[in-house]
C-alpha positions, 0 to 999 in steps of 0.5 A, a space after each residue: 336316483 343314485 349312483 352311476 345309473 342315475 347319472 346316465 339318466 342325464 345322457 338322454 334326459 327324461 327327468 321331467 315330463 318334456 322327456 326331451 332326451 337331451 344329452 346333458 352330459 355332453 353339454 346339450 341343453 334340455 327344454 328346461 335350459 340346463 346342461 351338465 352344470 348345476 346352477 343354484 340361485 339362492 340358499 337361505 332361510 325363507 319365511 314365506 312358505 306355509 306355517 309348518 314349512 317355515 315356522 318361526 325358524 324359517 325353511 332352508 330353501 335352495 332355489 335351482 336355476 332353469 325350469 322345465 315349465 317356463 310359465 309366461 307369468 313366472 315371478 322368478 323368470 330370471 331363475 327360470 331362464 337360467 340368467 340368475 344363479 351360480 354353477 356349483 359342485 355337488 359337494 358345494 350343494 351338500 355344504 349348503 344343506 348343512 349350512 342351512 341346518 346349522 342356521 336353524 332351518 326346519 327343513 331343506 326345501 328344494 325349489 324347482 329341483 326336478 331337472 337337477 334331481 340326480 345332483 340334488 339327491 347325490 348332495 343329500 346323500 353326502 350331507 346325510 353322511 355328514 350329519 344332515 338330519 332335518 326333513 326334505 321338502 320337494 317344492 315343485 310346479 306339479 309338472 312331474 313324472 309319476 315315475 320320478 315321484 315314486 323314485 324319490 319315495 324315502 328321500 322326500 318327506 314333504 311334497 309341496 306341489 302346485 296344481 295350476 291348471 285343470 284345462 289343457 288349453 290353459 296349460 298350453 297357452 300359459 306353459 306350453 304344456 297341454 298335458 299339464 292337467 293329466 301329468 300333474 294329477 298323475 304325479 299327485 296320485 303318486 305323491 299320495 301313495 308315498 310315505 311323505 306328507 302332501 301339500 297342494 297349492 292352488 294358485 288362483 289365476 285371474 280370469 281362470 279361477 273356475 279352474 281352481 274350483 275344478 282342481 279343488 273338487 278333484 283333490 277333495 273328492 279323490 284324496 280327502 284328508 290325504 292331501 292338504 290344500 293351500 289356497 294362494 291369492 298371491 298372483 302378481 302381474 309381471 308385465 304386459 300380456 297382449 294375447 292374455 290381458 287377464 294376466 295383467 291384473 290381480 285376482 278379484 278378491 271376491 272371486 278368491 273369497 268365493 273359492 274359499 267358501 267352496 273349500 268350506 262347503 266341501 267340508 274341508 276343515 284343515 287347509 291354508 289360505 293367504 290373506 287378501 293382502 298377500 298379493 301386495 307383499 313381496 315374496 321375491 327375494 333378491 336373487 341377483 345376490 345369489 345369497 348362500 351360494 
């Protein structure tokens, strides 16, 4: 993931599971929407992550524009579609990392960085040569190639990953990625074999909470305490979904409570969960401002 060989990966891009083969060095756009530019939407302290990630000082989040997954219910659609963000150099990205450290950030939190993995790692190398010393969090939808996860071993200190779907039909309907369950589980297995801490977020989706039960059972039965669960109730409807009306409502609080009870029933003692009011709070910064970029 370093040097000229890594850069050549962009000539026939296979960084994400879409493996679209786009020649991004020639300006062609991949399924993610990215070409040869490096587009970042925000570089600032963030206080709404899990307690050990944000702490009281804040997590140094860098939100990358474009996205390999493109979920229809995305809360950050402007970023995912590349409409929001600024094109910057690798040198400027390294400066962003160092600025976040100087602001007291507990870590560098790379949000949806997979399609910019080559540039993001190159910037980390530059920043470390200039004194960057805080941990690196790779904040991902879970749609990762296990090969990339293994390539990032030693670079990533914390994997903060989603596990959104358990069934191919749901993944196809909501993210055009029927392979998501298989791919994400393979990626998490690779994360669990790495030297990094692994936190897996389970976002309960209205009308599909039973899939969260399935994913929790798989995680606990497969990895035990090697991974830490983070149970999330913050799903917020972002518009009308005529073909999927269940997405126009929030998660039923009773269903989410039942999900937490299920986690407890499996004997899990240490995990994170969101209070019932989480879905009513704003977890979406003003990305239009391109703060810190």
